[in-house]
TORVEX-852650 format. One record per residue (C-alpha): residue in one letter; z, y, x. Coordinates in steps of 0.5 Angstrom, whole numbers, plus 500, padded with zeros to 3 digits. Layout:
BEGIN
AZYX ...
This chain:
BEGIN
M500499500 S498507503 E504512505 D501517499 K502511494 K508509496 G511516496 G508517489 L512511486 F518513490 S518520487 R517517480 L523512481 F527518483 K525522477 G526517472 L533515475 S535523475 K540522469 T543516472 R544520479 G547526475 N551521472 L554517478 T551520484 D553527483 K561524482 V561520488 D559526492 D564530489 L570525490 V567524497 R568532498 E575532496 T578525499 R582527505 K583520506 I581513504 D587510500 E588506493 D587513489 F580513493 Y578506491 E581507484 E577513482 L571510486 E571504481 D572508475 I565511477 L562505478 V565502471 M562509467 A556508470 D555501467 C555497473 G559492470 V566489471 K564483475 A559487479 V564493481 T570488483 A565484487 I562491490 M569493491 D572487494 E567488499 L568495501 R575495502 A573489506 R569493511 V573499511 K579495513 A575491519 Q571497522 N577501521 V573507517 K577514516 D571517513 A570518505 A563520507 T562513512 A564510506 R559512502 E554509506 M557503507 L557502498 K550504499 A549498503 I553494499 M549495492 I542494496 E545487498 Q548486491 M541487487 D537484493 I534477490 P527478492 R522476486 P518469488 P511470490 L507470485 K502463484 W495463480 P494461475 M500464472 V504464464 M509469464 L513467456 M516474455 V522474452 G527480448 V529482442 N525487438 G525494440 V526494448 G519496449 K516488450 T509489447 T508495451 T511491457 I506486457 G500491456 K502495462 L502488466 A495487463 L493493466 R497492472 F494486474 Q487487472 S487493476 I488489482 G482485480 R486479476 R483476470 V488477465 M489475457 L494476452 C497471446 A500473440 G506468440 D511473435 T507470429 F514472425 R514480426 A509484421 A505487426 A506484432 A499481433 E496488431 Q500493436 L499487442 T491487440 V491495441 W494493448 A488488449 E483493447 R486499452 A486494458 R480491456 V482484456 P481478451 I487476446 V488469442 R492471435 H493467429 E495469422 E502472421 G507467420 A503461424 D506456429 P507460435 A506454439 A499453436 V497460438 V500458445 F495452445 D489455443 A491460449 V492455454 K484452452 S482460452 A485461458 K482455462 A475456459 Q475463462 G478462469 A484466467 D489468473 L495471468 L497469460 L502473458 V505470452 D509475447 T514471443 A519473437 G525476438 R530473433 L536473437 H541473431 N538465430 K539462437 K537455434 N530457432 L529462438 M531456442 D527451438 E520455438 L521457446 N521450447 K516448443 M512453447 R514450453 R513443452 V506445450 L505449457 D508443461 R503439458 E497442457 Y497447463 P501443468 E498446474 A499454471 D507457474 V510458468 R516463468 C520466462 I520473463 L527477459 V525484457 L531489457 D532496455 A536500459 T539505455 T542499451 G548499456 Q553493455 N549491449 G543489454 L548485458 A550481452 Q543480450 A542477457 R547473456 A545471450 F538469452 K541466458 E544461454 V536459450 A532459455 E531458463 I530466465 G526467472 G526475472 I528481468 I524487467 L528493465 T525499461 K527506459 L531507465 D529515465 G533515459 T539513461 A545516464 K548509465 G541506470 G547502473 I547497468 A541494473 L547492478 A551489472 I545484469 R542482476 Q550480477 E551477471 L544473470 E544471478 V535472477 P531477481 V530483477 W521483477 Y520490475 I523496472 G520501467 V522509469 G517513464 E512513459 G506512464 I502506466 D504507473 D511508471 L513501471 Q513499477 P516493482 F522492483 S525494490 A534493491 K533499497 D528504493 F532503488 V539504490 E536510495 A533513489 L540513486 M544515491 
């Protein structure tokens, strides 16, 4: 990637995280300026700041334990040095590398209604098409009225084919037809929309399992990944959704949307700690290019 392109991506990330930066980093900086010595009061206040930014109790506990250990081991007296240690620890906590992409690939996109799943599928289609990959969409959410129509709009925008059935059709049957089309047309990536019916976990699990059986049977050469889309603005509710989906599906990666709309972007840390799976992409705006591959280093640098 060129330096200009990389710089542009970072500037969008930096801008997208402005609300969280104001909520988290400004408070950390104020604490550092006011700290005369690193003591229990310093640690407690820092812990409160991280929790208030929705970093999650589990993640905050792990971060603070490591910070205390490093400060003690290196006999650090300066709060500014402790702040740099905090940054390094946060990067380490979040840095689960995304596995290399293998082709052909199927992304089963899961997530409750309203998180931006359909828009994310459209942006992924445009992103992969722009690097020369042949993409196909599958309207596997046959439960929600107008879901297929919304996905079709994105298919037309990205100029990629879409496989869809009538509303109420068996999602596994749609996947079956999509696999046949993907193989016939030599698609590299099949993006499958799924229903976001989290209120009925058994139905959702049965549906996802049927889709997965079809994929395993009909498309054994494909690398199949279940990708969970979460809305960063929902904070701890997003964390609850992540736990619930982990119960019904083998989540291979996270896409975190709407980070530009929240002052509590620390939820990215909480979700990563909770699920122990990599964040693949993050959304930091409405534009096509605002869905970015996740980099723990860039994320924390833009945050702090």
